[in-house]
N, C-alpha and C positions, 0 to 999 in steps of 0.2 A: 504493499499499500503505499502510493508517495504521499510525498509533504501535503498538509493542507494550509492554503495559504489564506494571509490575514485580508483582509478588506483593503487596506493600506497598497498591500503587493498587487490586489486585482487591479486596483485602479491603475496605480503606476504602469502595469502592463498593458493595459488599453489605451494610455496613455502614447507609450511609446510604440502599438501600432498603428495608432490612428496617425502618430507624427511621421511613421517610417522609417523609425530607426530600428524596430526587430521586424524580420520578414515573417509572415503566418505559414509560406511553402518550408521553409527552413526549419520552424521548428516541427511543421509535422515531420519532416525526414529525419530529424535527430534520432539518434537511435541511442538507447539506454545501455550504458557502459556496463557491461559484469564485471562483476567482481570476481577475480581470481585471488585465488587462494593457494599460495606457491607449495610444492610439494617435491620434497629431493629424493628420487628414487631412490639416490645410497645410502639412505637413512629412512626405509619405508618404517612407518608406525603400524607395528603388528600388536601392540597392547590397547586395549580400550581403556577410557577413563575410570568405568566401575571395574575393571581388573585392576588397575592400577591403585584402585582406591583398597580395594580386598587385599593386596598385597602391604597397602600400608597399615591395615587393620592389624595383619598377620604379625609384619615387625614392632608393630607397638607391643602387643603381647609378648613376641620375644625380648624386648625391650626390660619388659617388669621382671621376666625369667633372668634375664641376664645380671640387672642389677640387684637381683637377691643372691644371686651366685658369690658376684663379686665381692658385694660387698661382707657377705660371711667368710670370705676366701682371703680377704685382702685385710680385712678389720680395718675399714675406711668408711668414709661418705660417697656412695657412688652415685650417679647420674646419668642415665644413660635415655636417650628421646633419638627420634628419627627426624634427622638434618633435611633429607630431600629425597626423593623416587623420580628417576629419570631414564628414560632409553634411549640410549646409545649407541653405538658399534663395539666391538670387542676391542677394536684397534685404537680407537679412541680411548678407551678406560686406561689399555697398558701402557697408551704414551704418555698418559697421567700421572703416573707412579713413580715414587723416587727411585733409586737403585743405589743401594737396596731397600726392600720394603721389606713385610712379611706377609706370605701367601701361603694359605692352606688349602691345598686341593682336598675336596670331599665328594661324596654320592649320597643323594638323596632317595634309597631304594623306596617303593621299587622303580622310581622314575629312571629311566637312562641316560647316560652324558655325565658329565663333571660339572660342578660347579666349584666356586674360588669365594674365599672369604680374607679379604685383607687388610690388614690392622698397621695402623702406621707406627712407623719408629719411635715417635713421641710416647706414645700408648703402651707398645709391647716393654720401652725402657724403665715406664712409671711403676707396671706392673711387677717387672724384676727386681728395680729398686727396693719395693714395697713389700716382696718376699723375703727379702734378703736382710732385713730390719732397717730401711732408710723412710725417710719420709714420702715417699715415692714421686720423687722429682724425673724428670728424662734426661737424657746424656744431651751434651751441648752440643754435638755434632751427630750426624748420621754416620754410622758406622756399621760392619759386619757384626752379627753374632759371636760370640763364643763357644766353645761347645756345651758347657755350661748353659750358658743362657740359651742358646736352641733350644736343651734339652727341656728348661723350665717352659719357654712358652711354649712347645712342641705337645706339652700336656696340658697347659691350659686352651690352648685353641682346640685342642680334642674335644676337652668337656663345654666350650662354648657353642662348637659344633652340636654336640649332642643336643642341646636344650633347641635346636632349631626343628628340631622332630615334633615337642612341644606344640611350639606355635602353628605347624601344621597341620597339626589334627581336627582342628575342624573342617577342612578341607580334604585331607586325604593320609591316612596314617600310612606315616613314614620312619625310616631306618636310616639316619643319617651316619653314613660311613666315613671316618676321617682318614686320609690317603697318606699324604706328603708333605712337608714345610719346605715353600722354595724362599729364595731371598731376592734372585733377580728375576724381574718381569717379563723377561725375554726368553728365559724358558717354561714359560707357563701359557704353551697356545692351546687352550681346551676347547677352542671354536675357530672358525675362519674368521680374518681380521674383519671382514664387512658381515658379519653375522649381526644382528642384533641383542642386543640384553637388557635385561633391569636393571639398573643400577641403585642398591640402596644403601643411601648412606646415613651410621648410625654417630649420634655424636654421644659420646663417653666422658665423662667429667669424675677424673680420680683426684681428691681434695683438691688443690687449686690446681692441678693440668687436667688439659682437655687435649683429648686423642680424638681420631675418627676410625670406625671399621666399617670397611666398603663391603657388600654383598654382590655377588655378582651371579645373577641368573639369566642364562643362557635362554634365547627363545626355544632352542630345539629341544631342552630339557622341560619347559613347562607347558609346551603344547599339549601334549596327552590330558593336561588338568586346568586348560584355558575354558572351558566351559562350566568348571566349577568355580572359577574366581570373580566371581560375581556378588555383588553387596545383597543382592536378592538371597543368595543361595548362603552366605554366611549370617546372616541374620535368623532365616528359617531354622537353622541347625543350633541356633543358639539355645532353643528354648528346649530340648531334648531332655529327656530325663540323664542323670548322671549314672554311668556304667558302674561296675563294681571294680572292674579295672584302675578307672579312674580315682573310684575312693581307695583304692589299696596304693596306689602311686602318690595320693597325697598324704596317706597315714605313714607311707615309706621315709617321705621327706621331713613330715613332724616328728616322729622317733630319733631321727639322726639329729635333731634342733638340740643346742646345749643348751641347760638352766642351771642358773645357781640352787644350791642346797645349803641351807644353814641350821644349827641346831643351837638354839639359847641354853646355857648351863643353867644360867637364873638370872635375875636383876636385885640391887638393892637399893637403898636410900638413905643417904647421910647426909649432913651436913656440910655447908662448905667450909664450916671450921674444922671439922674433922677432917676434910679432904685435905687442907692445907698441912696440917702436922703429921698425915703419913711417913711412914717411915718403915725403911728395908726392915720384914720380920710383920710388920700388922698384919692382921688377918681380918676382911671385910665379909661379914656373913651375910649368905646368901638366902632370899626370900622363897626358899626352892628346896621341898623334902627332899632328901638321900633318896628314899623308896620310891619315888614318885616319877613316873614316866618323864621325859623332855620331852618338847614340842619341836617337830621339824619342820622346818619351812621350805617350801619350793617358790623359789623367787620372793615373793612379798605374802601369798600365802600358806595358814599351816596347814599341811597335809597328812601329817603323822605323827605318830608319838614314838619315841624309843629310850634305849638304856644307853649309854656310855659305857664305852671298854677300851681293850685293844684288839687290832687283828695283827698279829706277830712283830711290830716293831712301829706300829700306826694307830692312833687313836682312831674311834670308830663310833658307830653308834646300830647298835641293832633295833630294828622296826619291829616293834610288838604290836601296836595298832595303828589302823589306819581311819584316820577323821571322816564323820561323816559328813556326806553330800551337803552341802547349804551351810557348813561349819568353818568355812575357808576363809575367816574374817584374820587379821592382821595380829590375831593373839589381844 
């Protein structure tokens, strides 16, 4: 639908026609210029917007799993988010990488083909520094990994790739298989240079250091599941009932969580004057009967009662009673 002219514009056009400034025949023969959309045949868009949006949902879920893993493993504050998703050629991706860098090749069974995860050297050295007791600072200059550093990063990359399977569960049950670690981009020709890929860039913040993780997803690998990569499919599967396998997987993860367990031997109340006059050899009586079981706390909640003793040469507490449900106050 064309633009609607105002009354002033109509009057001006009629005046121009009457004065001969505008030719009526010329207006009739003027063709409407068609809008041309630029299309580069060297970079065909093979992924629709819905499919890209679905991939963004998948890797936002992956970011949550990755944040949990790195936070517990590095004992540091970790922030992870999807920075960008774009479709480019594999050659463009490889040319954009520094040399050396951290490249992890893996398979996403049952899909055929090889995928690639690239970790920026700054992030890799920050993880290594944190695991070896440092503050999580990256290297001042890019360099090759030593044998020890290569082993450390290889194990971390393998676990990061394993987490990808959980993020893809809503689309397709997959079993990621870590293959090899490379540092030279020119040695990782997983597809033809002109093949299209989806590049998912994740921003990972370790303390004050920010690094990148790039997920290279070739079109040839994802082609069998493109029909499932739609927003409607993902939303329809989110309402399904949780299976026993998912419940057991969550249970196993929770069972490995570490919690603090403490036992209170007793407490006492004394005057500040008496506290200031304490000397070596003084005895402070506790308001706790030696024959009564001691409260045992899990975190801030009282969960058990037990009797103190020795286990070999170590102090120990023998659990004698489980506190009834609903009585988990702070004592």
